[in-house]
Each structure stands twice: as C-alpha cells, then as structure tokens.
C-alpha positions, 0 to 999 in steps of 0.5 A: 234207490234207498240209503242203504243201497247208496251206502254201497256206492254208485255204480259207473254208468259208462260200463253197459249192462249185459246184452243177449248172448246171440246177436239180436234181429236185424244185427246181421246182414243177410247173405245171398242164398242164406236168407233168413239166418239171422243170428239164430243159433239153430241149424236152418235147413237148406233144401236142395235144388232139383238135380240135374236130371232125375234118376229113375229105378230100372223099371225092367229090374225082376228079382231072380231069386236063388235057390236058398236051402233053409238051414237045419240044427242037428240034435247035437248042436241043439244040445249044446247051444241049450246047455250055454243057454243054461249055464250063463243063467246062475238060476238054471240047472243044466240038467234038463239040457242033459238029459232031454230027449228030442221030439222035433226040430223044426226049421222055420223060413224067415226072411228080412228085407232091409232098405237103406237110403244114404242121404246128405243134408245140409244146413246152416247158421250164424256163429261167431268168435272174438276177433283178435286180428286173424284174417276175415275172408269176407265180400270183398274176396268174392260172392259167397258160393250157393250152400249146395255148391260148396265141395266137401270131401265124402265119407266112406258110402252108407256111414254116418258123419258130420262135417262142419265148415266156414262158407267162403267169403261170409266173414265179417267184424263187429262189435260185440252185441253183449258189451257194445264194444266195450270189452266189459259189462257191469257186474250182475252181482253187485250191480256194478258197485263193487261191494255187496251188503254183508250178509252176516250183519244185513248192512248194519255193520254189528251183530247182537252177542249171543246170550244177550237181552239188551240190544245196545249192550250186547251189540258187537261189531261184525268180524265178517265186514270190520263193521263197514256193513259191506264186503267186497263183490267176490265176483267182480273183485270190486271192480264193478264190472266183468270182462265181456263174456262173448268177446273175452274182452276183445270188442269185437267178434267175427261173424261168419256162416257155418255150413253143417253138412250130415251124412246119414244112412237111413235104414228100414227093416221088415220081417213077417211075423211067421211064429207067434210064440217067438218075438220079433224083436229078437231078430235084431240081436242077430245076423243072417244069410244074404243072399240078394243085394240090389243097389243103385241110386234109386232102387225099384221095389222088388217083383217076383219074390215068393213071399209076397209080404216081402214085395209088399214091404219093398213098395211100401218102404221105398216109397216112404223114403222117397217121401220123407228124404227127396225134399229136405235132403240129396239121395246119394244112393239106395241099397236093398237087401234080402237076408235068410235068418235061421230059426228053429223051433225045437221040442222036446220031453223031460221028466214027462213034459213037453217043452220048447225053446227056439235057436235063432241066427247065424249065431245060433242063440237060444229063446226059451220063454220057459225052461223046465227047472231052476236051481233051488237056493239053500 
C-alpha cells in the first residue's frame, strides 16, 4: 500500500469481502434421491423410474381410411381469392384477375401426417432466500419423497406448462455464504475505506488554473474535494460496507430444493412433396380437414393407408419419439392424425400468355410466384 492509498483511510478487517453468489461446492449436503445437486443454479434432470407396466401399442391396429373426396374449387371462388390476393398487394393490379380466362383448375391430393407425444419432465436445483424467521420444512418432519412421487396437478392434455414447487422436508437454514453471516460485505468500489481518490485533482487537492504557466502560482484549491484529495464513496455512502446482496442483511439463508415440472407437447409433421412448384413451408400457414385421429398412451404405426409415404413417415416418427423422450421424460399420451390439405393448381390465360397460381388450405389462401402485371408508379 503506497502513501496515497494510506491517505484514503484503512478498511475495517472485520467486514468480509464478497463471496460467491452461489453456494460453493460442498456447502450443501446431499438429499436422498437428489444427489449431485450441490448448489448449482441450473436444473438437473431427474430421469423417470421404469413404469410399473410397459404400455404396448395395439398390434392388431390396421387403419381403416374412409373414402375422402378431394375438394374442388369453382372458377368463381378461384377468381375471387385471386382478386383479394392482388388487392392486398400495393404493387399488383386487379385487372389480370378480373379479365383472365381459366384453362384448368386441377385439385391435388395432399396429406399431412402429424404425431404428438405429450411428455412430463422433472428437474431439480438448490434455491435459497433470505431467512427471516419463516417456517422451515426440514428433515425433522420426514424424509423428502422421491422426485417422481411428488403429486402435481396435471394441466389440460397436450398443453405446455411449467410448474415450480418446493420439495417437502428439504429445507434448512445456514449462514449466508456470500457475507459469512455478517449481513454486509466490504464495498468493492472503495475497498472498504469509505473514501475514493478525487478524480478531478487525482488526489492532489489542487488543480492548475487554466491559462497559467507557473505551476506554483497557477494552482487553485480543488472545488470537488475541497482540497482534501479524496471524496466520500457514493456506493457505500462512506461506510466502507454494503448490505449483502444475497441475504439482504438477514445473515442467514433458507435453502431448499426446487422441483421443476415441465409438460410439453412434442410435435412432428410430414407432408409428401407432390408439387415441386409449390413450397412446402406454405402449408404451415393453413389448416386442413382431419379425417383420421388415433390416440393412446403409445400409438402404433399406421398400416394399410393408400399413401405409403405416410405409413413410412408414421413408423419413422414414432420410433424417433420413443428414442428421444423415453430416457429423460415420461410419456403421458400420444396422438397421431392425418388431414387432407386442399391444394388446387389454377392455370389461366391473360394477354395471350399462360400463367398459374395455387389455392391452398381450408382458408383458400393464394400463392402466386409470378403475377402477370404490376401497377406502374408515376
């Protein structure tokens, strides 16, 4: 410590320096069933135990597909939706839509397969809060139940939700690890001295008057520190210490294990690419007509459907979901469905040239990669 530092005053050695924000390794004891969760701030996954029984898909399931009629679009509807499409685009003119002559309205059969796997995942982590005399639900009231035995209120099926709750009998009180139970920590801005060197005069107590050459004659008393060369630390108001940011001065912390339960509907979709001129991502913007829905704890891959690509996609996705989710989550329910997504390829003539566009979804949205004319801006 040099003389300038000594002039700022000595710090109080009884005030501890700041410790870590999170409890250091070994600070907390293990709780049976939650081993390995020693003060980490991140959730630790809790793998589900083997189920009491292994649900099996219905092996005798053979999908019976009803007769599905591919919807058709009339010329009046096809013209109306193109008019709305052009009218919504400021650079498009509605003249081609009004004066076009249809060549063909070709319906295309498009199936969309969808697999939903509703899962429950549990994870835990140590949490703490300042202890101010609140009730402590600790081991004296019993042993903490295993993480997957803690009852929870289930949400509506296939809806995502996250619940956080305290593990029963996991709480205990321990002195704050950041301030070592003092309730305050040494100010990091002034290093516990309560004062800081004046930044205007650099601790000299005087400044040179502007425009003067003679050092001794040009010096004037610093008005910021009143000639002392130091100023009160604004961070600690001159006390040299600050209230502990972790325990907020209570000196003790209530530690407990927090259980995080996550319900998530995992969804996979598949649409065979039957129309190269129509981008598949457009199907995400529309709905179709569901004509097949199958639901069980575990569903069986679709068999007997005329479109073999749908059967292959069903088998692949079901195996993928089982592989991805059974190890880390509990599968509560599965649902698979097939919907017919309307798609019509409209070709027409305008000004002696052939053009085309697509009408898709039950909403009759329009996709036109090229429109014949645009409004000219004068």
